Structures are given as C-alpha cells and as structure tokens.
N, C-alpha and C positions, 0 to 999 in steps of 0.2 A: 522757222515756223515750228511752234510746239503745240501739239494737240493732246489734250488730256482725255483719256478714255475712262469714263466713270465706271464702266463695267470691269475692266481689267485693272483699274487704278494705276495705270502707267501713262507716262508721257510718250508721245511718238516724236522722235527727234529727226526722223528722216523726211526731208522735204521732197516734194514730188520730183524735182529734177534729179535728185540723188537716186530715187527709185528707177527712173528711166535709164540712168547710166548703169545701174546694177542689172537691170533687165538686159541691156545690150551686152554687158560683160558675160552674164550667164548664158545668153543665147550663143555667143561666140564659143564659149567653153563647151557647151553641150554639143555644138556642131563638130567640135574636135574630139568628141567621144568621152568626155570626162564625166565622172560620177559626181553625185552631190557632195560626198566627202572630199573629193579632190578639189572641187570648186570652192567649197567652204574653206579648206586649208589655204588655197592660193589667195583667196580674198580676205583671209584672216577674220572670218565670221563663223560663229558657232553653227553647225549643221542644222540644228533645230530652228534657229532664227532665219536661216536662209531657205529652209524647206518650202514655205509658202510661195516665195518668189520662184523657186526652181520648179515647183509643181505647176504654177501658172504658165511659165514659159513652155514646159513640156506639153501642156494641154493644147497648145497652139501649134505644135509641130505638124507638118514640116514648114508651114508658111511663116510662123512666128510673127503674127500680126501684132505689132507693138501696141496699137490702140486697144485691141481686144484683151491683151495681157494686162494692161494698166486698168482697164475697166473691171476685170476679174479681181485684181488685187484690191482695188478700192471697195468693191462690193463685199469682199471677205472682211475687210477691216471695219466697214460699217456694221456688218452683222456681229462681229466680235465686240465692238463698242456698245451696241444696243443690247447685247446679251442674248441675241438670237443664235441658236446653234442648230 
C-alpha cells in the first residue's frame, strides 16, 4: 500500500502490519531499557524516522496498549498530511 501525502509530498511505504510489528519491536526494546538511538541502530532506521513511533510507545507506558499506540500514530499522520500542526 502506498499513500501519498500532499502536504509532505512523500509516499508512505509502511503498511499498517509493518507498523504494528515495529511497535511490538520497539515496546520490547524499551522494556529492556534501550534508548531511541540504540533501538534505531538495531533496527537500522534513522532515529528521526523512528522517533514518532518511539514517542507513541513511550506515551502508553507501562501498559503499552497496542490499539492506543496505533490510534495515536495514525492520528499524527493524518494531521501531518492535512497540514495541521
């Protein structure tokens, strides 16, 4: 699935299932006490690209409700694509 965001002029290549898996990976790594930079390095992702997911996961600590995290991420993406900041 490719989604074009007219505001940022970028395509989003990450399908929802991939985000869910990333959320799970980040949650596990946060629970192991790893920092954003450590997680990004291990996942081979730029820290700046990973930061929104990382922040969304951290915001749901200690329960890490996957549904709430996903809702938060998609809400942020909708705001970014609509140009609302």
